[in-house]
C-alpha positions in Angstrom: -9.4 128.2 20.8 -11.9 125.5 22.2 -15.1 125.1 19.4 -18.3 125.9 19.9 -21.2 123.8 20.9 -23.6 123.5 17.4 -27.4 124.4 17.9 -29.2 120.5 18.0 -32.6 122.6 18.3 -34.3 122.1 15.1 -37.3 122.8 13.6 -40.0 120.1 13.6 -42.3 120.4 10.5 -44.6 117.1 10.8 -45.2 116.9 14.4 -47.9 119.6 14.2 -49.6 121.4 11.4 -47.8 123.8 12.1 -43.6 123.8 12.2 -42.3 123.8 15.8 -38.7 123.7 18.0 -37.8 120.0 18.7 -37.3 120.8 21.8 -40.8 121.8 22.4 -42.9 118.8 20.7 -44.9 116.2 22.8 -44.1 113.8 19.8 -41.2 111.9 19.4 -39.0 112.8 16.0 -36.0 112.2 14.6 -34.5 114.3 12.0 -31.1 113.3 9.8 -29.8 116.6 8.6 -27.8 117.9 5.1 -24.9 117.4 6.8 -25.1 113.8 8.0 -26.9 113.2 4.8 -23.9 114.4 2.8 -21.4 112.6 5.3 -22.7 109.3 5.1 -23.7 110.1 1.3 -26.0 106.7 1.0 -27.3 106.8 -2.6 -30.5 105.6 -1.4 -33.3 107.1 1.1 -34.2 103.4 2.8 -30.6 103.0 4.1 -31.2 106.3 5.9 -34.2 105.5 7.6 -32.6 102.1 8.7 -30.6 104.2 11.2 -33.7 105.9 13.0 -35.8 103.8 15.9 -38.2 101.7 15.3 -37.9 101.6 11.6 -37.7 98.2 10.1 -36.5 97.7 6.3 -37.2 95.1 4.0 -35.8 94.8 0.5 -36.5 92.5 -1.6 -32.8 91.6 -3.1 -30.1 93.8 -3.9 -30.1 97.7 -3.9 -32.8 99.3 -6.4 -35.2 96.3 -5.4 -38.9 96.5 -3.8 -38.7 98.0 -0.6 -40.7 98.2 2.8 -40.6 100.4 5.6 -42.9 99.8 8.9 -42.7 102.0 11.8 -43.1 100.5 14.8 -44.3 97.5 13.8 -47.0 99.0 11.3 -47.9 97.5 8.1 -46.0 98.9 4.6 -48.8 101.4 3.9 -49.1 102.4 7.3 -46.4 105.0 6.7 -47.5 108.4 5.3 -44.6 109.8 2.8 -44.5 113.5 1.9 -41.7 115.0 -0.3 -41.6 118.6 -0.3 -45.0 118.8 1.1 -46.8 116.2 -1.3 -47.9 113.4 -0.4 -46.4 110.6 -2.6 -47.7 107.3 -1.3 -48.6 105.6 -4.1 -52.2 105.0 -5.2 -51.5 102.5 -8.2 -49.2 100.2 -5.6 -51.7 99.8 -3.0 -51.0 103.3 -1.2 -47.6 101.9 -0.5 -44.8 104.4 -0.3 -42.1 103.4 -3.7 -38.7 103.8 -0.9 -36.9 101.6 -3.8 -37.6 105.0 -6.5 -36.6 107.5 -3.5 -32.7 108.5 -4.8 -30.9 110.5 -1.3 -28.9 112.3 -3.4 -31.0 115.3 -3.7 -32.6 115.3 0.1 -31.6 117.8 2.1 -33.2 116.8 5.6 -35.2 113.8 6.8 -37.5 113.5 9.6 -39.6 110.6 11.0 -42.3 111.4 13.3 -43.5 107.9 15.5 -46.9 107.4 16.1 -50.5 107.6 15.4 -50.9 111.0 13.0 -54.1 110.6 11.6 -55.9 113.7 13.2 -53.3 116.2 11.5 -52.9 114.2 8.3 -55.7 111.7 7.8 -54.8 108.1 5.8 -51.6 105.9 6.3 -50.7 107.8 9.4 -51.2 104.8 11.3 -46.8 103.7 12.1 -45.8 107.4 11.8 -44.9 110.0 8.9 -41.8 110.2 7.3 -41.1 113.8 5.5 -38.1 114.5 2.8 -37.3 118.0 2.0 -35.8 118.5 -1.3 -32.9 120.9 -2.3 -32.3 123.6 0.2 -32.7 127.0 -0.6 -29.1 128.2 0.0 -27.4 129.8 -2.9 -24.4 127.2 -4.3 -24.2 124.9 -7.1 -22.7 121.2 -6.7 -22.1 118.5 -9.5 -20.5 115.0 -7.8 -19.9 111.7 -9.8 -19.0 107.9 -8.2 -18.3 104.4 -9.5 -17.7 100.9 -7.7 -18.4 97.9 -6.9 -21.4 95.7 -8.6 -21.7 98.1 -11.8 -22.5 101.0 -9.7 -22.5 104.4 -11.0 -24.4 107.6 -9.8 -24.0 111.7 -11.1 -26.0 114.2 -9.8 -25.8 118.2 -10.2 -28.0 120.6 -8.8 -27.9 124.5 -8.4 -29.6 127.3 -6.9 -30.1 131.0 -6.8 -31.1 133.2 -4.0 -32.4 136.7 -3.6 -34.1 138.8 -1.3 -37.8 138.3 -2.1 -36.9 134.7 -4.6 -35.5 132.0 -4.5 -35.2 129.2 -7.0 -33.4 125.9 -6.6 -33.0 122.6 -9.0 -31.3 119.3 -9.6 -31.2 116.1 -10.5 -29.8 112.3 -9.3 -28.9 109.4 -12.2 -27.8 105.7 -10.1 -27.8 102.5 -11.7 -26.1 99.3 -10.7 -25.7 95.7 -12.6 -26.0 94.3 -9.0 -26.1 90.4 -8.4 -28.7 87.4 -8.8 -30.8 87.7 -6.1 -32.3 83.9 -6.5 -29.1 81.8 -6.1 -26.1 83.8 -7.1 -25.4 81.1 -10.2 -28.2 83.1 -12.4 -28.7 86.4 -14.6 -28.0 89.2 -12.2 -30.4 91.7 -11.1 -29.6 95.7 -11.2 -31.9 99.1 -10.9 -31.4 102.2 -12.5 -33.0 105.0 -11.4 -33.6 109.2 -12.3 -34.5 111.8 -10.2 -35.4 115.3 -10.6 -36.6 118.0 -8.6 -37.6 122.0 -8.7 -38.8 124.3 -6.4 -39.0 128.1 -6.5 -40.4 131.1 -4.3 -41.3 134.8 -4.5 -42.3 137.0 -1.8 -44.3 139.9 -3.6 -45.1 141.5 -0.1 -43.0 141.0 3.5 -46.0 138.6 4.7 -47.1 137.1 1.5 -45.0 134.0 -0.5 -45.8 132.4 -3.3 -44.4 128.7 -4.5 -44.0 125.9 -6.6 -42.3 122.3 -6.6 -42.0 120.0 -9.1 -40.6 116.0 -9.1 -39.7 113.2 -10.8 -39.0 109.5 -9.7 -38.4 107.3 -12.3 -37.1 103.6 -11.9 -36.0 100.4 -13.4 -36.1 97.2 -11.3 -34.7 93.5 -12.3 -36.0 91.1 -10.0 -36.2 87.0 -9.5 -40.3 86.0 -9.5 -41.7 82.9 -10.1 -42.5 80.3 -12.6 -45.5 80.7 -14.4 -46.7 76.9 -15.0 -45.2 75.7 -11.3 -45.4 79.6 -8.9 -42.5 78.2 -7.6 -39.9 81.2 -7.0 -36.8 80.9 -9.1 -34.4 83.1 -11.3 -36.8 84.9 -14.1 -36.1 87.8 -16.1 -38.8 89.9 -14.5 -38.2 93.8 -14.3 -40.9 96.4 -13.3 -40.7 100.3 -14.3 -42.0 102.6 -12.4 -42.4 106.1 -12.5 -43.7 108.9 -10.2 -44.6 112.9 -11.0 -46.0 115.5 -8.8 -46.1 118.6 -8.5 -47.3 121.3 -5.5 -48.2 125.2 -5.8 -48.9 126.9 -2.9 -49.8 131.1 -1.0 -49.0 131.6 2.0 -50.2 134.9 3.8 -49.2 136.5 7.0 -45.3 136.7 9.2 -44.1 134.8 11.8 -45.4 137.1 14.3 -48.9 137.9 12.6 -51.7 137.2 15.0 -53.5 135.7 11.9 -51.4 133.3 9.2 -53.2 131.3 6.7 -52.3 129.4 3.4 -53.7 127.6 0.3 -51.8 124.7 -2.0 -52.6 122.4 -4.2 -50.8 119.5 -5.4 -51.4 116.5 -8.2 -49.7 113.6 -8.6 -49.3 110.8 -10.8 -48.0 107.1 -11.1 -48.0 104.4 -13.9 -46.2 100.8 -13.1 -45.6 98.1 -15.7 -44.4 94.7 -15.2 -42.0 92.5 -17.6 -41.0 89.3 -18.2 -38.3 88.5 -20.6 -39.2 92.1 -21.9 -42.7 90.7 -22.6 -45.2 93.7 -20.7 -47.6 91.2 -18.6 -49.7 94.2 -16.4 -49.9 97.7 -16.0 -51.6 99.9 -13.4 -51.6 103.7 -13.1 -52.7 106.0 -11.1 -53.6 110.4 -10.2 -54.2 112.1 -7.0 -55.3 115.9 -6.7 -54.9 116.9 -3.6 -56.6 121.4 -2.4 -56.1 122.0 1.0 -56.4 125.0 3.1 -55.2 126.1 6.4 -55.8 129.1 8.6 -53.9 129.6 12.4 -54.7 132.4 14.9 -52.2 133.2 18.1 -53.4 135.0 21.0 -51.9 135.1 24.5 -53.7 134.8 27.9 -51.4 135.7 30.8 -47.8 133.9 30.0 -49.4 131.4 27.7 -49.5 131.6 24.2 -52.3 129.9 22.2 -52.0 128.8 18.4 -55.5 127.7 16.9 -55.2 126.2 13.8 -58.1 125.0 11.4 -57.5 123.1 8.3 -59.9 121.6 5.4 -59.2 119.1 2.5 -60.7 117.8 -0.9 -58.4 114.8 -2.5 -59.6 113.0 -5.6 -57.8 109.5 -7.1 -58.1 107.5 -9.8 -56.7 103.8 -10.8 -56.6 102.1 -13.5 -55.4 98.5 -14.4 -54.7 96.7 -17.6 -53.5 93.2 -18.2 -51.7 92.2 -21.2 -51.3 88.5 -20.6 -53.9 86.1 -21.8 -56.2 84.1 -18.7 -54.9 86.9 -16.1 -57.1 89.9 -16.8 -56.7 92.6 -14.6 -58.9 95.4 -16.5 -60.0 98.0 -13.9 -61.2 101.8 -13.9 -62.1 103.4 -10.6 -62.0 106.5 -8.4 -62.6 107.8 -5.3 -62.9 110.8 -2.9 -62.5 112.0 0.4 -63.2 116.0 2.1 -61.8 116.6 5.5 -61.7 119.1 8.4 -59.3 119.7 10.9 -58.8 121.4 14.2 -55.8 122.2 16.5 -55.3 124.0 19.8 -51.9 124.1 20.9 -50.4 126.1 23.8 -46.9 127.0 25.4 -46.0 127.9 28.8 -42.9 128.3 30.6 -42.5 125.0 31.4 -45.8 123.4 29.4 -46.7 122.4 25.7 -49.9 121.3 25.5 -51.7 120.0 21.4 -55.1 118.5 20.8 -56.1 117.4 17.3 -59.3 116.6 15.9 -59.9 115.4 12.6 -63.1 114.5 10.3 -62.8 112.4 7.2 -65.5 111.6 5.1 -64.9 108.7 2.5 -67.4 108.4 -0.7 -66.4 104.9 -0.8 -66.3 103.8 2.6 -67.3 104.8 6.4 -66.8 108.0 7.8 -63.9 108.3 10.8 -63.0 110.9 13.2 -59.6 111.0 14.6 -57.9 112.7 17.7 -54.5 113.4 19.1 -53.7 114.9 22.4 -50.3 115.4 23.7 -48.3 117.4 26.7 -44.6 118.5 27.5 -43.4 119.3 30.6 -40.0 120.8 31.7 -39.1 119.5 34.9 -36.1 120.9 35.6 -32.7 120.2 35.2 -32.6 119.7 31.1 -35.1 117.1 31.7 -38.5 116.9 31.0 -41.7 114.3 30.2 -43.7 113.8 27.3 -47.2 111.6 26.8 -49.4 111.3 24.0 -52.5 109.7 22.8 -53.2 109.1 19.1 -55.5 107.6 16.4 -55.0 106.6 13.3 -56.8 105.2 10.1 -56.0 103.5 6.8 -58.6 103.5 4.2 -58.7 100.2 2.0 -56.3 100.2 -1.1 -58.2 100.1 -4.8 -56.8 96.4 -4.6 -58.6 95.7 -1.5 -61.7 96.7 -2.6 -61.7 95.8 -6.5 -59.1 92.8 -6.6 -55.8 92.9 -8.7 -56.5 89.8 -10.8 -60.3 89.7 -11.1 -60.4 86.2 -12.5 -58.5 84.7 -8.8 -58.9 88.0 -6.4 -61.9 90.0 -6.7 -61.8 91.9 -3.7 -64.2 93.7 -1.2 -66.1 96.9 -1.7 -67.7 96.9 1.9 -64.2 97.2 3.3 -63.9 100.0 6.4 -60.9 101.7 6.9 -58.5 100.2 9.5 -58.0 102.0 13.0 -55.1 102.0 15.2 -54.8 103.9 18.8 -51.9 104.0 20.5 -50.1 105.7 23.8 -46.4 106.4 24.6 -44.7 108.0 27.2 -41.1 109.3 27.5 -38.3 111.2 29.7 -35.9 113.1 27.7 -32.7 115.1 28.4 -31.4 118.2 26.5 -28.5 120.0 27.8 -25.7 122.1 25.3 -24.3 119.4 23.4 -26.2 116.5 24.5 -29.7 115.5 24.0 -31.1 112.1 24.8 -34.3 110.1 25.1 -36.1 106.8 26.1 -40.1 106.5 25.2 -42.2 103.7 25.5 -45.5 102.9 23.6 -48.5 100.8 23.4 -50.9 100.7 20.0 -53.6 98.6 18.8 -54.8 98.1 15.6 -58.3 96.9 14.6 -60.5 96.2 11.7 -57.3 95.1 10.0 -57.6 94.5 6.7 -56.3 90.9 5.1 -56.3 88.5 2.5 -58.4 85.1 2.6 -59.5 82.3 0.2 -63.0 81.1 1.3 -64.1 77.7 -0.2 -65.7 76.4 -2.0 -64.3 78.5 -5.0 -61.0 79.2 -2.9 -61.0 82.3 -4.9 -59.0 85.8 -3.1 -60.4 88.2 -1.2 -60.6 90.6 1.6 -62.4 91.5 4.7 -61.4 93.4 8.1 -60.9 91.5 11.4 -62.5 91.2 14.5 -59.6 90.7 16.5 -56.5 92.9 17.7 -53.1 93.1 16.4 -50.7 94.4 18.9 -47.3 96.5 18.8 -45.7 98.1 21.8 -42.0 98.7 22.3 -39.5 100.8 24.2 -37.2 103.2 22.0 -33.5 104.8 23.4 -31.9 107.7 21.2 -28.7 109.0 22.6 -26.8 112.2 20.4 -23.6 114.4 20.9 -22.5 117.0 19.0 -19.7 118.8 20.8 -18.9 120.8 17.7 -18.4 120.5 13.9 -15.8 117.8 14.1 -17.4 115.4 15.9 -21.3 114.3 15.7 -22.4 110.9 17.4 -25.4 109.4 17.5 -27.4 106.1 18.5 -30.5 104.8 19.0 -32.0 101.2 20.3 -35.6 99.9 19.8 -37.4 96.8 21.3 -40.4 96.2 19.3 -43.2 93.2 20.4 -45.5 92.9 17.9 -47.9 90.1 17.0 -51.0 89.5 15.4 -54.1 86.8 16.3 -54.0 83.1 14.5 -56.3 80.8 15.6 -56.1 81.1 19.6 -53.3 83.1 19.9 -51.0 85.9 19.0 -47.8 85.0 16.8 -44.9 87.5 16.4 -45.7 89.2 13.1 -43.3 88.8 10.1 -40.2 91.4 9.3 -40.4 93.1 12.0 -37.2 92.3 14.0 -37.8 92.6 17.9 -34.2 94.0 18.5 -32.7 96.7 15.9 -30.6 99.9 16.6 -27.7 101.8 15.3 -24.8 104.1 16.0 -23.9 107.3 13.4 -20.5 109.5 13.5 -19.9 112.4 11.5 -17.7 115.1 11.7 -15.3 117.6 9.7 -11.1 118.3 10.5 -10.2 121.1 8.0 -10.3 119.7 5.0 -11.3 115.9 5.4 -14.6 115.4 6.4 -16.2 111.8 7.7 -19.1 109.7 8.2 -19.8 106.2 9.3 -22.6 104.2 10.5 -23.3 100.6 11.7 -26.7 99.5 12.2 -28.0 96.7 14.0 -30.9 94.5 12.7 -31.9 91.3 14.7 -33.4 87.9 14.3 -37.0 88.4 12.9 -39.4 85.9 11.2 -40.6 85.4 7.0 -43.2 83.4 5.4 -42.2 81.0 2.4 -44.2 82.4 -0.4 -44.1 78.7 -2.1 -45.5 75.6 -0.6 -45.9 74.7 2.0 -45.7 78.9 3.0 -44.3 77.7 6.4 -42.5 80.7 8.3 -39.0 80.8 8.6 -36.8 82.2 11.1 -34.1 84.7 9.5 -30.9 86.0 11.1 -29.8 89.0 12.6 -26.8 91.3 10.9 -24.7 94.1 11.1 -24.7 96.6 8.5 -21.5 98.9 8.5 -20.9 102.0 6.1 -17.9 104.4 6.0 -17.4 107.6 3.8 -13.7 109.6 4.0 -13.7 112.8 1.8 -10.4 115.1 1.3 -10.8 119.1 -0.7 -7.7 118.9 -3.0 -8.6 122.4 -3.2 -11.5 124.9 -2.9 -14.3 123.4 -4.7 -12.9 120.2 -5.3 -13.6 116.7 -3.4 -12.3 113.5 -4.0 -14.0 110.7 -1.3 -14.2 106.7 -0.9 -17.4 105.1 0.5 -17.9 101.6 1.5 -20.9 99.6 2.2 -21.6 96.4 3.9 -18.3 96.3 5.0 -18.8 93.4 7.4 -19.2 91.2 4.2 -22.3 90.4 6.1 -24.5 87.7 4.2 -28.1 88.5 5.1 -31.9 88.8 3.9 -34.2 91.0 4.7 -36.6 88.8 2.8 -36.3 84.9 2.8 -35.2 83.6 -0.5 -33.8 86.8 -1.8 -30.1 87.4 -1.6 -28.6 91.2 -1.1 -24.6 92.1 -1.7 -21.7 91.4 0.2 -18.8 94.4 0.5 -18.7 97.0 -1.6 -16.4 100.0 -2.1 -16.7 103.5 -4.0 -15.1 106.5 -5.3 -16.0 109.9 -6.6 -15.4 113.5 -7.3 -17.2 116.4 -5.8 -17.6 120.1 -7.2 -19.0 122.6 -5.5 -19.7 126.2 -6.2 -19.3 129.3 -4.9 -22.0 130.6 -2.2 -23.3 133.5 -3.1 -26.4 135.1 -4.1 -27.2 136.7 -7.6 
């Protein structure tokens, strides 16, 4: 019998303040679902993000090293990251999302929304938003173990219990690798290890009420090659960092999906710490906290054939930052706090052929200038499976604690007078979706204003930060295609062109670590007891800068990254698998002077319990 096409119209979480069907959102969204995550079986999340359009991943050495993710040419701290609904950008590390700590084993879904989204989600959402869902609420249990090249080992265990009115899921994943020498291949190896755990529970005391709680912990140790403390030259060193992030969230939801009124209240707490060492001797440490309280209410109403959704939300947030220098002559002592509050209003309308959305948000900051952001979008279904969409969006990024107060007060003093960076952008797309086929092509244009940069003014030449009065420019084109005729075959591909420039003297120059051309092809499926997954990612030629004298620009060559996994169920609940990474054995660098691993092979076993409710 001919296999039936599978449903490719998934629910999108972060393109609006309320969930919506992917086919009905004007936003540019890519979703990596649980099956693709499992069949590709990448250990770390950035390897999966590399397969989405306009996402540039830069890792400073082998796997597990410090990792930067840029969306549509934006800065590293211009990506907002949610895990299980918790904002996890690290306040103790320049508001960077700590992607190198993200063990992919406990992720059940990844959603990437591209373009400015600050009118919905606030600061840092300039390039876009990434939302990672943890364990699914499906009754099951599983465990797996794997080992292979470069001293790599990992183990994962998870379980879930589900009843008619409650669910509880939890899991833990551990990884380690001895790695390679990232400097020149002749020194000590730079490895990593990490541990992640997640727990989530829900209870529905009534049909229209849900109470829930979630918690996560991410911890890792990374070895890397830094700089000679006397000459400041990049060399083979015994540097390492130990990072930890813990967070929890409580929420209450009221109203059913068809109710005229719905609402929710949520509170979250995040704590992070980062410690740096040289030859096991501590050099400095930072830690931070974020407390967040949100409330949201939604009203649904009908006028003729148009369904309206009116959403109002408010948010209170408070962050702390603490830094301590442990090396004589390099004091870093800081104890800082900041807070802000916001109000968001969103109107969404759905008609037979049109979907429209307008959102506006006001943020009041206690340390710098307040900001108002706007987003407006529309999607029109023009028939034959085709639709067109367009949107205008604004984004902001608040100055980091490092920007405001410096990191090393004796040579980097910060600037408490900074104002938030701001961005404005347009995009338009043509889309096609019919049955098993979906395709889109999108063009966008963004401008970044008040960019925060570091300068070294005379006569002291001490580092500080300023807002530029010039404009950085980003524009590009994205194309996506997917064909999913059945569970036997799911094929996807993407291509992205990016022109990202920043002002230097009297001219615009290409920004660093942003390839002009990138793309990917992904395939996965199941054939009886056999499951498979494979990917091929292309990263075009791009530029970086030498981090020692003469600090010039350096061109880094393009490369292809190929990976594959093949698994066979030898008996019910027992699966053996083999996996390979960098199968073309490419020699490449994401960051100048930091080597990466070559071809690698791995093998493992996976045990899965029966799916049954208690």
